[in-house]
N, C-alpha and C positions, 0 to 999 in steps of 0.2 A: 502496497500500500503505497502511495509517495507519500513523505514527508509532511506534506503540507496540508494533508486533511487525518484529522485526529476524531475521536467517538466519542459521546461522551450522552448518556440518556438516546435523547432525539439525536441529529443528524446536527453535528458542528464540523465546520468546514475553517481554515485558513489558506491565506492566498488568494490567488486569483477569482473561486471560485465561490470566497464567502461572501462577495456583497449580493451575489446571484441569488444563491439559498436565503439570505436573511431578509430579502425583500419579498420572493416567493411567499415566505414564513410570513410576514407582515400584511402581505393581500389577503393570506389563507384566513387570517384570526383577525382580521379588521372588523367583522360584522358582528353583529351577535348571534348568541348559538343558539340553537332551536333546540327544544323540551326534548326533544328525543332521542341525541346523542346521549344525556343523562340513563338512559333505562341502560338496565341487566344485560338486555342481547348485543347495544351496542360497543357497550364498557368488552364484552368478550369479543368483539371483532376485534377493540383496539387491541385487545392483549395478544391474542393471534397475530394480529397483522404485526406486535414488536417481536417476537417471535421467531415470523419469517422471515422480518429484518434483521435479527442476529444470527440466523444459520443460511443467509444468504453472503451476508459478507466473511461469516467461520467458513463457510466452503471454499471461498478466496484465499487463505491461508496458507494453502497447500501444508505440508508435511511439517508435525510440529508437537511438543510436548508437553502435558499440562503438568506445570509442578503446583504441588500443596504443600503448604507450611501453616507452622502458627506465622500470625500479624503480632506477636507480641516478642520476638525475639529481635536485642539490641542490637544496633550493628558493631559492636564490640564483641559481639558472641562471636567464637568460634565457627558455629554452625551457619550464621550470616554469610562472612566470609566464603563457603563449602559455597552456598548455596549462590555466591555470587561468582565464584567458580563454576559450578554447572552450566549457570546461565551461559556465560561466555564460551565453555565449552560446547554447546548444543548448537549455538547460531555458527559458532567454529564448521560446525558438520552439517550447517545449511537447515537447521532447525529452527524454527519458532517458536518461540517461549511465552505459552498460555498461564496465566495465575488466574486468582481472585480481586485482582490488582489491589490488594492490600498493602497495608507496611508487612515490617517484618520481613520472613524467608519469601513471602512472595516477591514484596520492593525488591530486595537482595538477587532474586533472580531473573525479574526482567532488567535491571541494572545491569548486570552481567553480557548479559544478551545485548543491550545496548550499543556498551561499549563493547562490542564485537562486531557493532554495524549490522547485530543480526537483526528480526521482527519480535517486538518485544508485542503482547497483549496481553493487555486486564480486562476482564469483565467482572461486570457488578450488575446489579440493581440500582433501581432507585424507588425506595418505597413513599406511600403517601402518609404526611406528617400526621 
């Protein structure tokens, strides 16, 4: 995935396409919302759409390894350094690193992959307040 395109929750872009996406979002969000979009069936369709979008993006990642680990591991912990090295080695072997996008060991694996010039993917969810 090009460096200028980043994803978090809804589609977010950086670079030349950012203004075009922002303008499209504003035109769609400008008017009042019809009542039916608050119903359970409509909510289910939005959730399904988010799954489809996520799986579509992940299908394009290529060979990858998921790294799971504690979000509470501090950067001075030897396990953190080991996770950085694992991420670096995976990237050098042409594998993307996929984590939960959190701190600790997930951050370390993504950091190692990024330092080696590899693809680093952090997956997370946004919960309603």
